[in-house]
BAKOL-539120 format. One record per residue (C-alpha): x, y, z; chain; residue number from 1. Coordinates in steps of 0.2 Angstrom, whole numbers, plus 5000, padded with zeros to 4 digits. Layout:
BEGIN
SITE      x      y      z   chain     n
SITE      X      Y      Z       A   NUM
...
% end
This chain:
BEGIN
SITE      x      y      z   chain     n
SITE   4964   4719   4738       A     1
SITE   4982   4718   4745       A     2
SITE   4976   4707   4760       A     3
SITE   4969   4695   4747       A     4
SITE   4985   4694   4737       A     5
SITE   4995   4691   4753       A     6
SITE   4982   4677   4758       A     7
SITE   4984   4669   4741       A     8
SITE   5003   4670   4742       A     9
SITE   5002   4661   4759       A    10
SITE   4991   4648   4752       A    11
SITE   5002   4644   4737       A    12
SITE   5018   4644   4749       A    13
SITE   5009   4631   4760       A    14
SITE   5004   4621   4745       A    15
SITE   5021   4620   4738       A    16
SITE   5029   4616   4755       A    17
SITE   5016   4602   4758       A    18
SITE   5020   4595   4741       A    19
SITE   5039   4595   4744       A    20
SITE   5036   4587   4761       A    21
SITE   5026   4573   4754       A    22
SITE   5039   4570   4740       A    23
SITE   5053   4570   4753       A    24
SITE   5043   4558   4764       A    25
SITE   5039   4546   4750       A    26
SITE   5057   4546   4744       A    27
SITE   5063   4543   4762       A    28
SITE   5051   4528   4764       A    29
SITE   5057   4521   4747       A    30
SITE   5075   4522   4753       A    31
SITE   5071   4513   4769       A    32
SITE   5062   4499   4760       A    33
SITE   5076   4497   4748       A    34
SITE   5089   4495   4762       A    35
SITE   5095   4477   4765       A    36
SITE   5088   4468   4780       A    37
SITE   5101   4470   4794       A    38
SITE   5106   4454   4802       A    39
SITE   5105   4452   4821       A    40
SITE   5122   4454   4829       A    41
SITE   5128   4439   4839       A    42
SITE   5134   4445   4856       A    43
SITE   5150   4437   4862       A    44
SITE   5143   4432   4879       A    45
SITE   5125   4437   4880       A    46
SITE   5114   4422   4886       A    47
SITE   5129   4411   4891       A    48
SITE   5136   4408   4909       A    49
SITE   5152   4416   4914       A    50
SITE   5162   4410   4928       A    51
SITE   5171   4424   4938       A    52
SITE   5183   4421   4952       A    53
SITE   5188   4435   4964       A    54
% end
């Protein structure tokens, strides 16, 4: 009988943990969707020719 109770307790704990994980994942996904789109940073010299004299 006690082994059945322990198994039930494990099952309930796993169910609660799974529900919390799903809620946190959904919340994080919603937060990421709501973030403003990041603008591409313009690099000061990337893609241009630089003249270097040594």
